[in-house]
Structures are given as C-alpha cells and as structure tokens.
C-alpha positions as CSV (number, residue, x, y, z in Angstrom):
1,M,-62.2,-6.2,-0.2
2,L,-60.3,-8.8,-2.1
3,F,-58.0,-6.1,-3.6
4,A,-57.4,-4.5,-0.2
5,A,-56.5,-7.9,1.2
6,I,-54.0,-8.5,-1.6
7,V,-52.4,-5.1,-1.0
8,V,-52.1,-5.8,2.7
9,L,-50.5,-9.2,2.0
10,A,-48.0,-7.6,-0.5
11,L,-47.1,-4.9,2.0
12,F,-46.6,-7.5,4.7
13,G,-44.3,-9.5,2.5
14,V,-42.2,-6.4,1.7
15,F,-42.0,-5.4,5.3
16,S,-41.0,-9.0,6.3
17,Q,-38.3,-9.2,3.7
18,T,-36.9,-5.8,4.7
19,A,-36.9,-6.7,8.4
20,A,-35.1,-9.9,7.6
21,R,-32.4,-8.0,5.7
22,F,-32.0,-5.6,8.7
23,E,-31.6,-8.6,11.0
24,R,-29.0,-10.2,8.8
25,W,-26.9,-7.1,8.8
26,N,-27.3,-6.6,12.5
27,S,-26.4,-10.2,13.3
28,A,-23.3,-10.1,11.1
29,L,-22.1,-6.8,12.6
30,A,-22.8,-8.1,16.1
31,A,-20.4,-11.0,15.3
32,V,-17.8,-8.5,14.1
33,A,-18.3,-6.5,17.3
34,Q,-17.7,-9.5,19.4
35,R,-14.6,-10.4,17.4
36,F,-12.9,-7.0,17.7
37,G,-14.4,-5.7,20.9
38,G,-16.6,-3.1,19.3
39,V,-19.9,-1.5,20.1
40,L,-22.8,-2.0,17.7
41,S,-25.6,0.5,17.0
42,R,-28.3,-1.6,15.4
43,G,-29.9,-0.5,12.1
44,G,-33.6,-0.3,11.5
45,W,-36.2,1.4,9.3
46,F,-34.8,4.9,9.8
47,S,-31.1,4.2,10.6
48,N,-28.2,2.3,9.2
49,P,-26.2,-0.1,11.4
50,S,-22.8,1.1,12.5
51,L,-20.0,-0.4,14.6
52,R,-17.5,1.5,16.7
53,L,-14.2,-0.4,17.0
54,P,-11.2,0.4,19.2
55,Y,-7.7,0.0,17.7
56,G,-4.7,0.7,19.8
57,T,-4.7,4.4,20.8
58,T,-7.3,5.3,18.1
59,Y,-10.7,4.1,17.0
60,S,-12.7,3.3,13.8
61,R,-16.3,3.1,12.7
62,L,-17.8,0.6,10.3
63,S,-21.1,1.3,8.7
64,V,-23.3,0.2,5.8
65,Y,-25.7,2.3,3.8
66,S,-27.6,2.2,0.5
67,L,-26.0,3.8,-2.6
68,P,-28.2,6.6,-4.0
69,G,-29.4,6.0,-7.6
70,T,-29.0,2.2,-7.4
71,S,-31.5,-0.6,-6.9
72,G,-30.6,-1.4,-3.4
73,R,-26.8,-1.6,-3.8
74,K,-24.9,-1.2,-0.6
75,C,-21.7,0.7,0.3
76,L,-19.5,-0.4,3.2
77,E,-17.6,2.4,4.9
78,M,-14.9,2.3,7.5
79,I,-13.4,5.5,9.0
80,V,-10.3,5.4,11.1
81,Q,-9.1,8.4,13.2
82,W,-5.6,9.3,12.1
83,S,-4.5,12.3,14.1
84,D,-1.0,12.9,12.5
85,V,-2.1,13.3,8.9
86,S,-2.7,16.8,7.5
87,L,-3.1,16.3,3.7
88,H,-6.1,15.6,1.6
89,M,-5.8,12.7,-0.9
90,A,-8.2,10.5,-2.9
91,L,-7.3,7.2,-4.4
92,V,-10.0,6.6,-7.1
93,P,-10.2,3.3,-9.1
94,R,-10.3,3.4,-12.8
95,V,-13.8,2.1,-13.5
96,S,-16.2,2.5,-16.4
97,R,-19.3,3.3,-14.3
98,R,-18.8,5.0,-10.9
99,Q,-21.2,4.2,-8.2
100,I,-19.6,6.0,-5.2
101,A,-19.8,9.7,-5.4
102,I,-16.7,11.8,-4.7
103,D,-15.8,15.5,-4.6
104,L,-12.4,16.2,-6.0
105,R,-12.6,20.0,-5.8
106,G,-9.3,21.6,-4.7
107,L,-7.3,18.5,-5.6
108,H,-5.0,17.8,-8.6
109,E,-4.2,14.5,-10.2
110,L,-0.7,13.1,-9.6
111,E,1.4,11.1,-12.0
112,F,3.3,7.9,-11.0
113,D,5.8,5.6,-12.6
114,W,4.3,2.4,-11.2
115,D,2.6,1.0,-14.4
116,D,0.6,-1.7,-12.6
117,F,-0.7,0.8,-10.0
118,R,-1.4,3.5,-12.6
119,L,-3.5,1.2,-14.7
120,R,-5.9,0.6,-11.8
121,W,-5.9,3.8,-9.8
122,N,-6.0,7.6,-10.1
123,V,-4.5,9.6,-7.3
124,W,-5.7,13.1,-6.5
125,A,-4.2,15.3,-3.8
126,D,-3.6,18.8,-2.5
127,E,0.1,18.0,-1.8
128,G,2.1,15.9,-4.3
129,E,5.4,15.0,-2.5
130,E,3.8,13.9,0.8
131,S,1.2,11.9,-1.1
132,R,3.9,10.0,-3.1
133,L,5.7,9.2,0.2
134,L,2.6,7.6,1.6
135,L,2.1,5.3,-1.4
136,S,4.8,2.7,-0.3
137,S,4.8,-0.8,-1.8
138,G,3.1,-2.1,1.3
139,V,0.3,0.5,1.0
140,R,-0.2,-0.3,-2.7
141,V,-0.4,-4.0,-1.9
142,Q,-2.9,-3.4,0.8
143,L,-5.0,-1.3,-1.5
144,E,-5.2,-4.2,-3.9
145,R,-6.2,-6.6,-1.1
146,I,-9.1,-4.3,0.0
147,S,-10.4,-3.8,-3.6
148,R,-10.3,-7.5,-4.5
149,S,-11.4,-9.2,-1.2
150,P,-13.7,-11.0,-0.7
151,E,-14.6,-10.1,-4.3
152,P,-13.5,-7.3,-6.7
153,A,-15.7,-4.2,-6.4
154,E,-15.3,-0.4,-6.7
155,T,-13.3,0.8,-3.8
156,L,-12.5,4.4,-2.8
157,V,-9.9,5.5,-0.3
158,L,-9.9,9.0,1.1
159,I,-7.4,10.7,3.4
160,Y,-8.5,13.8,5.2
161,P,-6.7,15.8,7.9
162,G,-7.3,13.5,10.9
163,W,-9.1,10.7,9.1
164,L,-8.7,7.7,6.8
165,V,-11.9,6.7,5.0
166,V,-12.4,3.5,2.9
167,R,-15.6,2.9,1.0
168,K,-16.5,-0.2,-1.1
169,V,-19.5,-1.3,-3.1
170,W,-20.7,-4.2,-1.0
171,E,-23.2,-7.1,-1.2
172,S,-22.3,-9.7,1.4
173,S,-23.8,-9.7,4.9
174,R,-21.6,-12.6,6.0
175,A,-19.7,-11.9,9.2
176,N,-16.5,-13.5,7.9
177,D,-16.5,-11.1,4.9
178,L,-17.1,-8.1,7.1
179,E,-14.2,-9.2,9.4
180,Q,-11.9,-9.5,6.4
181,F,-12.8,-5.9,5.3
182,V,-12.0,-4.6,8.8
183,E,-8.7,-6.5,8.9
184,T,-7.6,-5.2,5.5
185,T,-8.6,-1.7,6.2
186,L,-6.7,-1.6,9.5
187,G,-3.8,-3.2,7.7
188,L,-3.9,-0.3,5.3
189,Y,-3.9,2.1,8.2
190,D,-0.9,0.3,9.7
191,Q,1.0,0.5,6.4
192,L,0.3,4.2,6.1
193,Q,1.5,4.7,9.6
194,L,4.6,2.8,8.8
195,T,5.5,5.3,6.0
196,K,5.7,8.0,8.7
197,T,7.9,6.0,11.1
198,E,11.3,7.6,11.4
199,G,14.2,5.5,10.7
200,I,12.8,2.8,8.4
201,D,14.0,2.3,4.9
202,F,13.3,-0.5,2.4
203,V,16.0,-1.7,0.0
204,N,14.9,-3.3,-3.3
205,G,11.6,-4.4,-1.6
206,D,13.1,-7.7,-0.5
207,Q,16.0,-6.5,1.7
208,P,14.6,-4.6,4.7
209,Q,17.1,-2.4,6.4
210,I,16.6,-0.7,9.9
211,I,18.3,2.6,10.3
212,D,17.6,4.3,13.6
213,H,14.8,5.1,16.0
214,A,12.3,2.6,14.7
215,N,9.7,1.4,17.2
216,C,8.3,-2.1,17.7
217,R,4.7,-2.4,16.6
218,I,3.9,-4.6,19.5
219,C,5.5,-3.0,22.6
220,G,6.0,0.5,21.2
221,E,9.6,0.7,22.4
222,E,12.6,1.7,20.3
223,M,14.4,-1.2,18.6
224,S,18.2,-1.4,18.9
225,A,18.9,-5.1,18.9
226,E,17.3,-8.5,18.1
227,I,15.1,-7.0,15.3
228,V,13.1,-9.0,12.8
229,I,11.1,-8.0,9.7
230,C,7.8,-9.5,8.6
231,R,8.4,-11.4,5.4
232,R,5.0,-10.3,4.0
233,C,4.5,-6.6,4.8
234,Q,8.1,-5.7,6.0
235,T,7.0,-4.3,9.4
236,P,9.8,-4.3,12.0
237,H,9.4,-6.0,15.4
238,H,11.5,-7.0,18.4
239,R,12.2,-10.7,17.9
240,D,11.0,-11.5,21.5
241,C,7.7,-9.6,20.7
242,W,7.2,-11.4,17.5
243,E,7.7,-14.8,19.1
244,Y,5.4,-13.8,22.0
245,A,2.7,-12.7,19.6
246,G,3.2,-15.7,17.3
247,G,3.5,-13.5,14.2
248,C,3.1,-10.1,12.6
249,A,1.3,-7.4,14.5
250,T,-0.1,-5.7,11.4
251,Y,-3.8,-6.2,11.0
252,G,-4.7,-8.4,8.0
253,C,-1.1,-9.6,7.4
254,R,-1.2,-12.9,9.4
255,E,2.4,-13.7,8.5
256,T,4.2,-16.1,10.8
257,I,7.7,-16.1,9.2
258,Y,10.1,-13.2,9.7
259,L,13.4,-12.1,8.0
260,L,16.5,-10.9,9.6
261,P,17.4,-7.3,8.5
262,R,20.7,-5.7,7.6
263,R,21.8,-2.8,9.8
264,A,22.5,0.5,8.2
265,F,25.9,2.1,8.7
266,P,27.2,5.6,8.0
267,T,29.1,6.0,4.7
268,A,30.6,9.4,5.3
269,G,34.2,10.0,6.4
270,N,36.3,6.9,7.2
271,H,33.3,4.7,8.1
272,A,32.7,2.5,5.1
273,P,29.7,0.1,5.1
274,P,30.7,-3.5,5.7
275,E,30.1,-6.2,3.1
276,P,26.6,-7.6,3.1
277,S,26.4,-10.7,5.2
278,Q,25.3,-14.0,3.8
279,E,21.6,-14.3,3.6
280,L,20.1,-16.1,6.7
281,P,17.1,-18.4,6.6
282,P,13.8,-16.9,7.7
283,G,12.9,-17.3,11.3
284,R,9.7,-19.0,12.6
285,P,7.6,-18.1,15.6
286,S,8.0,-20.2,18.7
287,K,4.3,-21.0,18.8
288,P,1.5,-21.0,16.2
289,R,-0.9,-18.0,16.0
C-alpha cells in the first residue's frame, strides 16, 4: 500500500508539472494573440498550441512542439503564406550538432562571396540565381536577428513554393520573447518581399535610390514624389505615410528616422545623370511611435 501511494504521488507530481507547463505556453501565446490580433488553439496532453495570425493580405501560423530525440527541448515554428514565390531554398546554420531535422534532397549547395554570411550559413536551393537575388543585405541582417534574439540558438529558414518557414530551437515561454520572434520573422518576410519589388535598387548599402514603380509599404500606392527611406532596413515609404505611422512599416524594424533618397535618371543618349546633391540630414517623424 505504501509503495502504491508513493507511485500515485509521483505520478500526480509529474502530471501537475506538465499541466503547469502547458498553461505557461497557452498563457504566453494568448498574450501574443491579443497583441497581434490572432486566434489561439490551446495545447494540451495530445496537441501542441498554435496561433493563427493575420498579416496584411496573408496570414501566418505560430506553433511550438517538442524536438524528437531530445530531453524535452522545444522548437518554435512560424509559417507565413507567400503566394508569389516558386523556388525551394533552405538556409541552414553551420552548427556542430544539429537538432532540427531537414530534408535537402533535390537541392544543391550555393556558394557566396559574403564571408561573414558564409561562415554562419549554408544555402541550399533548386535554383541558384533567384536564390541569390533573395539574399539581400536586409534579408541577411534579419536572419541574424532571428537567430540571435532573444538568445542565440539553432535557426532554420525554409522557402517552399507558397510558403516561408522559420524554425528555431526554443526554451522561453515568456510572451515578450515570443512576440519578438513573431516580429523578426515577419520582418524577414517583409525583406524578402522587398527583393521582389519592381523598381528598387540599393547603392552601396547606405545610399538608397528609387527608380520607378516602387509602392509604399503603408498605403500600397505607387510612389512618385515625397519619398523617404528607412534608415535601418532601407524600405521606401511615402513621407506623409511615414509621418502618419510614426516610423517604418516593416515588422521588427521599429526605426523612427528616415533618409531622403536620390532619384535615378537614365544614362543613355543625351540624358546624363546630374551630380549627386549634398547629403541631407535624416528626417524624423512628426510624432513618436
């Protein structure tokens, strides 16, 4: 009888601790749902918690699950629908012991000249040129933010036809950390979208230049005058839209200072480009964010 009582008490303690962990994750994701206007599916004994989040004209899903073959380690996964991508690419961190499984069949490894990026990431893809175009400086910076915040951990980024998937080894059940993961992942999606925006070019990384047919990230309309560029992620905006929003529209950026771009001019025929104008001071929003 005494042995049976001890077993029952031990099982009760295990069940109580597990239920408390479920509740911590559910409570944290509920706070994220409230922050971003999402819908939470609560986790329990036989299901993992997940959160569906709207984002502009698309949607995303945030979920957490246990990594197989580990002692309770978690993986945080965010999937964003990306309807206008057709390639298959995997950005795989260079780590000594891989915890997140990945299938690279049908892909080949790409080579790059960016030494700092090459030391930390392997890139596998089924189409090389389009993959290289996607890896802009803004995309590479955002990848580093995701992998290092709130703390460094193995991070895997997959692009499938129609989808962006980000997975990261995860421990924290704090709502603020989960919100930061959502922001940086959506910021990566924005930067990837920006590489496909017609009419945007970046000169030397610090001198943004608008060419033609670029659309404002806030109102969605074409920009022809009064254009500003985010100092941090180089996303173009209408100046009025920036000042109305109080800062950059890119998720996870949070920049409140913009730069004034140079306009592009044709160089063929008799139309020579004008001399660069003197650098202007960065603008500031009309109200705080």
